[in-house]
DOPANU-127378 format. One record per residue (C-alpha): z, y, x. Coordinates in steps of 0.2 Angstrom, whole numbers, plus 5000, padded with zeros to 4 digits. Example, Ala and Ser with C-alpha at 12.3 -4.5 7.8 and 13.67 -1.06 7.14 Angstrom:
BEGIN
503949785062503649955068
REM end
This chain:
BEGIN
579651685403579251815416577451845415577452025421576751975438575251905430574952055420575152165435573952055445572652065431572852255429572452275448570952155446570252265432570452435441570552385460571552545462573452535464573752705456572752675440573352495439575152545440574852675426574052545415575552425418576852565415577652535432577752635448576452595462577852535473578352415460576652355457576352325476577952225477577552125462575852075470576652045487577951925479576551835470575551815486577051745495577351615482575551565482575451565501573751655500573051835500572451885483571752055488571052135503571552315505571452465517571852645515570352675503569752505495570452355486569552205481569852025477569751885489568951715485570751645481571051795470569551765460570051585457571851645453571151775441570451635429572051545430573051705426571951745411572051575404573951565406574251725397573051675384573951505381575651605382575051725369574451585358576051485358577051635355576051695341576051515333577951515334577951695326576751635312578051495308579351635306578151725294578251885305576851935316577252045331576552065348574952155355573052145354571852245365570352325357568852405367567552525360566652695364567552855361566352885346566652715339568552745340568552885326566852845318567152655314568852605320570052735313570052665295570152485301571652525313572552625299572452485287572952355300574452455305575052465287574952275285575652225302576752365309577452255322575852215330575452345344573652395347573052435365571552535363570352555378568852665377567252665389565452625390564852535374563552445384565052355393565852295377565152125376565552085394567352145391567652015376566651865384567651885400569351885391569752065397569852125379570352025363569152125351567752245355566652365344564852345349563052345343562452175339561452105354559752035352560451865358562151835351563151725363563651555354565451575357565551755349565951795331565251965324565652055309564552205304565452365300564052485299562252535304561652685315559852725318559252745335558452915337557353015349558153195353557553345362558253515366558453625351558053795360556353755367554653705360554753525364553753425351553353245349552053195363550353195355549653045365550052905377549653015392550753155386552153025384551952965402552253135408553753175397555453165407556553045398558453035399558952845395560452735396560552635412560652465402561152395386560352365369559752545367558852535383558152365379557352435363556652595372555852485385555052375373554452525363553552595378552952425383552152395366551252565368550752515386551552675393552452685409553852815405554352955417556252925419557053085424558853005423559752845419561552875413563052775407563652825390562652905376563653065375563053105393561253085386561553215373562353325386560853315397559553335384560453495377560253565395558453545394558153405406557053295394556953185379558353065376558652915364560452895356561252815341561252935327563152915325563352985342562353135338563253165322564953165331564453265346565053445349563253475356562353415340561753595336560953605354559753465351558553415338557953245331556053205334555253095320554452975332553452835325553652685325555552695323556652605334557752465326559452535320561052485328562052355318563852405324565152275322566752195328566552055341567851925346567751755355567751615342569151525351570351675350570251675331571651535333572751675338573751725322573651915327571851915330571551815314572551945305571452085311569851985307570451945290570652125285568852155289568252075273
REM end
């Protein structure tokens, strides 16, 4: 079956950029454009609105996106079921995690998996860890590495692979100390994540102390927080695992702030229904 057009379509929905989408799909921009045009001609509708600068999904495109993801999921399921009958697993699964998690938590798991199932290809994508849960629940990725959310979606399975404390950090080369009182805290510039589990816990920490923090900057990605703190812009909060693996670790210091923030419970997440896929089931089985 020719499912390339659906893969090309989904690649463009995820990037909304012909250049990046064609690179992700390993085709030329002209091939990708022709594939999308042929798909639109067959359907009789426009799936994308585009001009010289922007690309975005039409309403019809959004409807077709759900169909395309479900179709590819069903195709992968029957293909893998047939392969399981032949006792040989091959194909591909996608994994999403932060850069830090890729070598801190995932390296040994992937090495073990490759040894057991050499014909299964791993498509590893890295990015903001706060987006991980969205990537797996939306079906964009098969498996993600994420901190366990406060409220776990009912359709998600979570397997813990490690803990990481959540720590306050300050520049190493100045006299920054733990603020002595609530008033000092409210005047201290803070470098925080835009969103995510870490941000939720920091917000709750300040709320319990009845402090309105002075937020100097909100950034995406914990590595960026370490960078900005090392430059002296303020105090930040990051998982200890990020600090341990940062090239800037010697330019910041950990502040022993009390009460401590709850540690990250880092684990592998997958949609429960996807565990019917023999490839994903094989990956999940190795975690034990």
